[in-house]
C-alpha positions in Angstrom: 106.2 78.1 112.7 104.3 80.7 114.6 104.3 80.2 118.4 101.9 82.0 120.7 101.8 82.2 124.5 98.5 80.6 125.6 97.3 82.0 128.9 95.3 78.8 129.4 98.4 76.5 129.4 100.9 79.2 130.5 103.3 78.2 127.7 104.2 79.0 124.1 102.4 76.7 121.7 102.7 76.2 117.9 99.7 77.8 116.3 97.4 75.6 114.3 94.0 76.9 113.4 90.9 74.7 113.3 90.6 75.3 109.6 93.8 75.2 107.6 93.6 78.7 106.0 91.2 80.6 108.1 91.6 81.9 111.6 88.7 82.9 113.9 89.6 85.8 116.2 87.5 87.4 118.9 88.6 90.6 120.8 87.0 92.3 123.7 86.1 95.7 122.5 85.2 99.0 124.2 82.5 99.8 126.7 81.2 103.0 125.1 80.5 105.1 128.2 83.5 107.3 127.7 86.5 107.8 125.3 88.9 104.8 125.1 92.2 105.5 126.9 95.8 104.7 125.9 95.7 101.4 127.8 92.6 100.3 125.8 94.4 101.2 122.6 97.4 99.1 123.6 95.1 96.1 123.6 93.6 97.1 120.2 97.0 97.7 118.7 98.2 94.3 119.9 95.2 92.6 118.2 95.9 94.6 115.1 99.6 93.4 114.9 98.4 89.9 115.6 95.8 90.0 112.8 98.2 91.7 110.3 100.9 89.1 111.0 98.5 86.2 110.5 97.5 87.7 107.2 101.2 88.2 106.3 101.6 84.5 106.9 98.8 83.8 104.4 95.9 83.2 106.7 92.4 84.6 106.1 91.3 86.2 109.4 87.7 86.4 110.5 87.8 89.0 113.2 85.0 90.1 115.6 85.3 92.9 118.2 82.2 93.5 120.3 80.8 96.9 121.4 79.5 96.9 125.0 76.7 99.4 124.8 74.6 98.2 127.7 76.1 97.7 131.2 76.1 99.5 134.6 78.4 102.3 133.3 76.5 103.1 130.1 73.2 103.2 132.0 74.6 105.5 134.7 76.0 107.8 132.0 72.8 108.0 130.1 70.7 108.7 133.2 73.2 111.3 134.5 73.0 113.1 131.1 69.3 112.7 130.9 69.4 111.1 127.4 68.5 107.7 126.0 71.0 104.9 126.2 71.3 104.8 122.4 71.9 108.6 122.2 74.5 108.4 125.0 76.6 105.6 123.5 76.3 106.7 119.9 78.9 109.5 120.2 81.4 107.3 121.9 81.0 104.6 119.3 81.7 107.2 116.6 84.8 108.6 118.4 86.1 105.1 118.9 86.0 104.3 115.2 87.6 107.7 114.4 90.5 106.9 116.8 90.9 103.4 115.2 91.5 105.0 111.8 94.0 107.5 113.2 96.0 104.6 114.6 95.7 102.6 111.3 94.0 99.8 113.1 92.5 97.6 110.4 88.7 97.2 110.8 87.3 93.9 112.2 84.9 92.0 110.0 82.1 92.5 112.6 81.5 95.0 115.4 78.4 93.5 117.0 76.6 95.6 119.6 75.2 94.0 122.7 71.8 95.8 122.5 71.2 94.2 119.1 71.8 90.6 120.3 69.4 90.3 123.3 67.4 87.5 121.8 70.6 85.4 121.3 71.6 86.0 124.9 68.2 85.0 126.2 68.4 81.7 124.2 71.8 80.8 125.8 70.6 81.7 129.3 67.5 79.5 128.9 69.8 76.7 127.8 72.0 77.1 130.9 68.9 77.0 133.1 67.7 73.9 131.4 71.0 72.2 132.0 71.1 73.2 135.6 74.0 75.7 135.4 71.9 78.7 136.1 69.2 79.6 138.6 66.7 82.3 139.4 67.5 84.7 142.2 65.4 87.5 143.6 67.1 90.1 141.5 68.2 88.2 138.4 69.3 84.9 136.9 72.7 83.7 138.0 75.4 81.2 136.9 76.2 78.6 139.5 80.0 78.3 139.3 80.0 75.3 141.6 78.3 73.3 138.8 81.3 73.9 136.4 84.1 71.6 137.6 86.9 73.4 135.7 86.0 76.9 136.9 89.2 78.8 137.4 91.3 77.0 134.8 92.2 80.1 132.8 93.2 82.2 135.8 94.7 79.2 137.5 92.8 79.6 140.7 91.0 76.9 142.8 87.5 77.5 144.0 87.6 75.4 147.1 84.2 76.5 148.5 81.5 78.9 147.7 79.2 80.2 150.4 75.6 79.4 149.8 73.9 82.3 148.1 77.2 84.3 147.5 76.3 86.2 144.4 77.4 89.4 142.6 75.1 91.5 140.5 77.5 94.2 139.4 79.4 93.9 136.1 82.6 94.7 137.9 83.5 93.4 141.3 86.2 92.2 143.7 88.5 90.1 141.5 89.9 88.3 144.5 86.7 86.4 145.1 84.9 83.9 143.0 81.1 84.3 143.1 78.0 83.3 141.1 77.6 86.0 138.5 74.5 87.6 136.9 73.5 86.4 133.5 70.3 88.4 133.4 69.4 91.3 135.7 65.7 92.0 136.5 64.7 95.5 136.0 64.9 98.0 138.9 64.3 101.7 139.1 68.0 102.5 138.7 67.8 101.1 135.1 65.3 103.7 134.1 63.9 102.9 130.6 66.7 100.4 129.8 65.1 97.0 129.7 63.8 94.3 127.4 60.6 92.2 127.8 61.7 88.6 127.4 60.9 85.0 128.4 63.3 85.6 131.3 61.3 88.6 132.5 61.8 92.3 132.2 65.5 93.2 132.4 68.8 93.3 130.7 71.9 91.1 130.2 75.0 90.8 132.4 78.3 91.8 130.9 79.8 88.4 130.7 77.1 86.7 128.6 77.3 89.4 126.0 80.8 88.3 124.8 80.0 84.6 124.8 76.9 85.2 122.8 78.5 87.4 120.2 81.5 85.3 119.8 79.4 82.1 119.1 77.0 84.0 117.0 79.6 85.2 114.5 82.5 82.7 114.8 80.9 79.4 116.0 81.0 77.5 119.2 84.8 76.9 119.2 87.2 79.7 118.0 90.9 79.8 117.5 92.0 83.0 119.4 90.4 85.2 122.0 92.3 88.4 123.1 92.1 91.0 125.8 94.1 92.8 128.5 95.4 90.8 131.5 92.7 92.6 133.6 90.1 90.6 131.8 91.5 87.1 132.6 89.4 87.0 135.8 86.5 87.2 136.2 85.4 88.2 132.7 87.2 85.6 130.5 86.9 82.9 133.2 83.1 83.5 133.2 83.0 83.4 129.4 84.5 80.0 129.4 82.2 78.7 132.1 79.0 79.8 130.4 80.0 79.0 126.9 81.4 75.5 127.5 78.4 74.7 129.8 76.0 75.7 127.0 77.7 73.9 124.2 79.7 71.1 125.8 82.6 72.1 123.5 85.9 73.9 124.1 85.2 77.6 123.8 88.7 79.0 122.8 91.8 77.2 121.7 94.4 80.0 122.3 93.9 82.8 124.9 96.2 85.8 124.4 96.5 88.6 126.8 98.5 91.9 126.7 100.0 93.5 129.8 99.1 96.9 131.3 100.1 100.3 129.9 101.3 102.4 132.9 102.2 106.1 132.9 105.5 107.3 134.4 105.8 104.1 136.3 102.3 104.3 137.8 98.9 102.9 137.0 96.9 105.3 134.8 94.2 107.0 136.8 92.2 110.1 136.6 92.9 110.8 140.3 96.6 110.9 139.6 96.1 113.2 136.6 98.0 110.7 134.4 94.9 109.6 132.4 95.3 110.1 128.6 93.3 109.4 125.5 94.5 109.5 122.0 92.8 112.9 121.6 94.9 114.2 124.4 98.1 113.3 122.5 96.8 114.9 119.3 96.0 118.1 121.1 99.6 118.1 122.2 100.6 117.9 118.5 101.7 114.3 118.6 101.2 112.0 115.6 99.0 108.9 116.6 101.5 106.8 114.6 104.2 107.7 117.1 102.1 106.1 119.8 101.5 103.1 117.5 105.3 102.8 117.1 105.8 103.2 120.9 103.5 100.2 121.5 105.6 98.1 119.2 108.8 98.8 121.1 107.6 96.7 124.1 106.6 93.0 123.9 102.9 92.7 124.3 103.3 90.5 127.4 105.4 93.1 129.2 104.2 96.3 130.8 104.6 99.4 128.6 105.7 102.5 130.6 104.3 105.5 128.7 106.1 108.8 129.2 106.1 111.9 127.0 109.9 111.5 126.7 109.4 108.1 125.2 106.8 109.5 122.9 109.2 112.2 121.8 111.8 109.6 121.0 109.2 107.5 119.1 108.2 110.6 117.1 111.8 111.1 116.0 112.3 107.5 115.1 109.2 107.4 113.0 110.3 110.6 111.2 113.7 109.1 110.6 112.3 105.9 109.1 110.0 107.9 106.8 113.0 110.1 105.8 114.9 106.9 105.0 112.1 105.6 102.8 112.1 108.9 101.0 115.8 108.8 100.6 115.6 105.4 98.9 113.4 106.8 96.2 115.6 109.9 95.6 119.1 108.3 95.3 120.2 107.3 91.8 123.5 105.7 92.7 126.0 103.8 90.6 125.1 101.3 87.9 126.9 98.4 89.6 124.4 96.1 91.4 125.1 96.0 95.2 124.9 92.3 96.1 125.6 92.9 99.7 122.4 95.0 100.1 120.4 92.2 98.5 121.8 89.6 100.9 121.2 91.9 103.9 117.5 92.1 102.9 117.3 88.3 102.8 118.9 88.2 106.2 116.6 90.8 107.6 113.5 89.1 106.3 114.5 85.8 108.0 115.2 87.6 111.3 111.9 89.6 111.1 109.9 86.4 110.6 111.9 84.5 113.2 111.2 87.1 115.9 107.5 87.6 114.9 107.0 83.8 114.9 108.3 83.8 118.5 105.1 85.1 120.1 105.1 88.4 118.2 108.4 89.7 119.5 108.1 93.2 117.9 111.1 94.8 119.7 113.5 92.3 118.2 111.8 92.5 114.8 112.3 96.3 114.9 115.9 95.8 115.8 116.5 93.7 112.7 114.9 96.4 110.6 117.1 99.1 112.1 120.2 97.0 111.4 119.2 97.0 107.7 118.6 100.8 107.7 122.0 101.4 109.2 123.8 99.2 106.7 122.0 100.7 103.7 122.6 104.3 104.9 126.4 103.5 105.1 126.3 102.1 101.5 124.5 105.2 100.3 127.0 107.5 102.1 129.9 105.7 100.4 128.1 105.9 97.0 127.9 102.1 96.7 124.1 101.8 96.6 122.5 101.4 93.1 119.0 102.2 92.2 117.9 98.5 91.8 119.1 97.4 95.2 117.6 100.5 96.8 114.3 99.7 95.2 114.5 96.2 96.7 115.0 97.7 100.1 112.0 100.0 99.5 109.7 97.1 98.4 110.8 95.0 101.4 110.1 97.7 103.9 106.7 98.3 102.3 105.9 94.6 102.5 106.7 94.3 106.3 104.9 97.6 106.9 101.7 95.7 106.1 102.4 94.2 109.6 103.8 97.2 111.4 101.8 100.1 109.9 104.3 102.8 110.8 105.6 104.2 107.4 104.0 107.2 105.9 104.6 108.5 102.4 103.1 111.9 102.0 102.9 113.1 98.4 103.3 116.8 99.2 104.0 119.3 96.5 105.7 122.6 96.9 104.3 125.8 95.5 106.1 127.6 92.7 107.2 130.3 95.2 108.6 127.7 97.6 110.5 125.9 94.8 111.9 129.3 93.7 113.1 130.0 97.3 114.9 126.7 97.4 116.6 127.5 94.1 117.6 130.9 95.4 119.1 129.4 98.5 121.1 126.9 96.5 122.5 129.8 94.4 123.2 131.8 97.6 125.2 128.9 99.0 127.2 128.5 95.8 128.1 132.2 96.0 129.0 131.9 99.7 126.1 134.1 100.8 125.3 132.0 103.8 123.4 134.8 105.5 120.8 134.8 102.7 120.8 131.0 102.7 120.0 131.0 106.4 117.3 133.6 105.9 115.5 131.5 103.3 115.8 128.4 105.5 114.1 130.3 108.3 111.3 131.5 105.9 110.6 128.0 104.7 110.7 126.6 108.3 108.0 129.0 109.3 105.9 127.5 106.5 106.5 124.0 107.9 109.2 123.1 105.3 112.5 121.7 106.7 115.6 121.7 104.5 118.4 119.1 104.8 121.7 119.5 103.0 123.0 116.1 101.9 125.8 114.9 99.6 123.2 114.2 97.0 121.8 117.8 97.3 119.2 119.6 99.3 116.2 117.6 100.6 113.0 118.9 102.0 110.1 117.7 104.0 106.9 119.2 105.4 106.1 119.0 109.1 102.8 119.4 110.8 
């Protein structure tokens, strides 16, 4: 039985969706004012693993990830670059989706954009005003948190008192203080041409109302799972609960899941510390995005992930070794006798994999179980006790769990006639004891990105980037 840690209750709970076979999942997506950074992608990879594992268990997952394309940051960026809001955010949306593909993050069912749901937001704000939860201020319409008795239940904070008129208009503010927050911001000159003419007046939405609106629009008034980074617990997710539950009178989210920070060399990632990295920075340094994907899996999502280039190098080697092992499984012919021990080890590994994943997505222990299988099978291959049938079972098992992990790569790369001839020449040179010529050919092929490995079964090759 799958158990997930619910931030709302601060404990692991057995997961039971509202509907038997379908899970509704909402994830806070990017604010498209800049490239997403590695910390952002840790969140998106966490959601991807969660979604993939739910599907592995047989659930149908209806997933929504919003795109915040209007807020303080996007407006500032558009004005600074003297372009329209749509033109400014368009390039970052496109780059975001390109990066998702590079990391093998499965697409959500919907990527609603805030600017395309203004009418829905206005409707909810009007309802909140009618119910007495929202009021009109001089510069916008605000949510009165004193009217919502359970405000603070997600972050586990108590709002003892609120100074009269204490309000915050900015989308991001001091997270140590609880204040009335903007649902709708009346137009001011700093917004330039970014505004909508509505029943609420000329203006634009606040950040928090965007997520509530798009979640309810696509998934209904009550959803199964809402995810995000721990930095969003307060005030963003707290405010989502307050405005959503006040509007509908229903529970907004049943399971709140939050991933911890990604830090760099033991420090918070920051441009001022020159330790701020995007996925494109890694690619420019010739790292495979899948190595970063694997690195994220090595830490439990509720623990901090300390990113270093040393750890990324190690992740790169591990991913390469796993892919080499997958290739080896297809190449070995082995004896005719069926290896029952390998079959039993697969069964054992499958049980352990599911046991650890069911325990709040414990990916580090799930990976350890897989490595134990790889080590055992390699030993059986080395002692020539691994037959083709059992190795095919290993191969099919690894492919099945990779639907969750997404780290294996099988590149169907063909050698040219010349390259094949060079390998044959090297084999002959080695047989004759001409190791000098054999080494020369190895060096020639390496320059072309072809690495040779001499094994008991013969020479093996792979292409590197």
